[in-house]
C-alpha positions as CSV (number, residue, x, y, z in Angstrom):
1,M,-41.1,3.5,191.9
2,K,-44.0,5.4,190.6
3,K,-47.6,5.3,192.7
4,P,-49.7,4.6,190.3
5,E,-52.2,7.6,189.7
6,Q,-56.4,6.6,190.5
7,N,-58.5,9.5,190.9
8,F,-62.2,8.9,191.7
9,N,-64.5,11.8,192.0
10,K,-67.9,13.0,192.9
11,S,-68.7,12.6,189.5
12,D,-67.2,9.8,189.1
13,V,-69.1,8.2,191.9
14,A,-72.6,10.0,189.9
15,I,-72.1,8.1,186.8
16,H,-71.5,4.6,188.8
17,L,-74.6,4.9,191.0
18,S,-76.4,6.5,188.0
19,R,-76.1,3.3,185.7
20,K,-76.6,1.3,189.1
21,F,-79.6,2.7,189.6
22,P,-81.2,4.0,186.3
23,S,-84.9,4.4,188.1
24,L,-83.2,7.8,189.7
25,N,-82.3,10.7,188.0
26,D,-79.1,12.9,188.3
27,E,-80.1,15.8,190.5
28,V,-80.8,13.5,193.3
29,I,-77.8,11.3,192.8
30,I,-75.5,15.1,193.4
31,E,-78.0,15.4,195.8
32,G,-77.2,12.8,197.8
33,I,-73.9,12.8,197.6
34,D,-73.5,15.9,198.7
35,L,-75.6,15.0,201.5
36,V,-73.2,12.1,202.5
37,L,-70.1,14.4,202.0
38,Q,-71.1,17.1,203.9
39,E,-72.2,15.2,206.7
40,I,-68.7,13.7,207.1
41,I,-67.0,17.2,206.9
42,N,-69.4,18.0,209.8
43,T,-68.8,14.9,212.0
44,V,-64.9,15.8,211.3
45,A,-65.3,19.3,212.3
46,L,-66.2,17.7,215.9
47,D,-63.2,15.7,216.2
48,K,-65.1,12.6,215.6
49,R,-64.2,9.9,213.2
50,V,-66.9,8.3,210.2
51,E,-65.7,5.1,209.1
52,I,-67.8,3.7,206.4
53,R,-67.0,-0.4,206.4
54,G,-65.1,-2.0,203.0
55,F,-64.1,2.3,201.5
56,G,-62.4,3.4,204.7
57,S,-62.0,6.1,207.7
58,F,-62.2,9.9,208.1
59,S,-60.9,11.3,210.8
60,K,-58.9,15.5,211.7
61,K,-55.9,15.4,212.0
62,T,-53.6,18.7,214.0
63,I,-50.8,20.1,212.5
64,R,-48.4,21.3,215.7
65,P,-47.7,25.1,215.2
66,R,-45.2,26.3,213.4
67,R,-42.3,29.5,212.7
68,F,-41.7,29.9,208.5
69,I,-39.8,32.7,207.2
70,N,-40.8,34.7,204.1
71,P,-37.9,33.7,201.6
72,K,-38.7,37.7,199.5
73,T,-38.8,40.2,202.6
74,K,-36.7,37.0,204.9
75,K,-39.4,37.9,207.9
76,E,-40.0,35.6,210.5
77,S,-43.7,34.5,210.6
78,Y,-45.5,31.6,213.1
79,L,-48.4,30.4,212.2
80,G,-51.0,28.8,214.6
81,E,-51.9,25.2,215.1
82,T,-54.3,23.7,211.9
83,S,-55.9,20.8,211.0
84,I,-57.0,19.1,208.2
85,M,-58.9,16.1,207.5
86,H,-57.5,12.8,207.0
87,F,-58.5,9.3,205.2
88,K,-57.2,5.7,205.7
89,A,-58.5,3.7,202.5
90,S,-60.1,0.0,204.1
91,K,-57.3,-2.8,203.1
92,K,-60.9,-4.1,201.7
93,L,-60.5,-1.2,199.1
94,L,-57.0,-1.4,198.7
95,K,-56.9,-4.4,197.1
96,T,-59.5,-4.5,195.2
97,N,-58.0,-1.3,193.8
98,G,-54.9,-3.7,193.2
99,L,-53.0,-1.5,195.6
100,S,-50.4,-1.0,198.4
101,K,-50.9,-0.6,201.5
102,N,-47.9,2.0,201.3
103,Y,-49.8,3.9,197.8
104,C,-52.5,5.8,200.9
105,S,-50.8,5.5,204.9
106,N,-49.6,8.8,206.3
């Protein structure tokens, strides 16, 4: 079964907020969004978890070091430990968007 495609980016958030708060201009809204996103990134980079009630949580996921082989040169290389940002949607967000729990689980 194909997963439903639900994309929601920064410009979508800005449009929604500008409709909800017509007294604010677009520059202030985008600046506020950028500030919140940068604070989430900085907090997660410090190995802390960020939870937004009714939306979801952001955390840092560490990927173990691994070995890989370049298919063109057949040379073996190693990739050190890396980290990525992980997002887990809240049950409330999944329910309001009509998505199953399995859609966003990692």
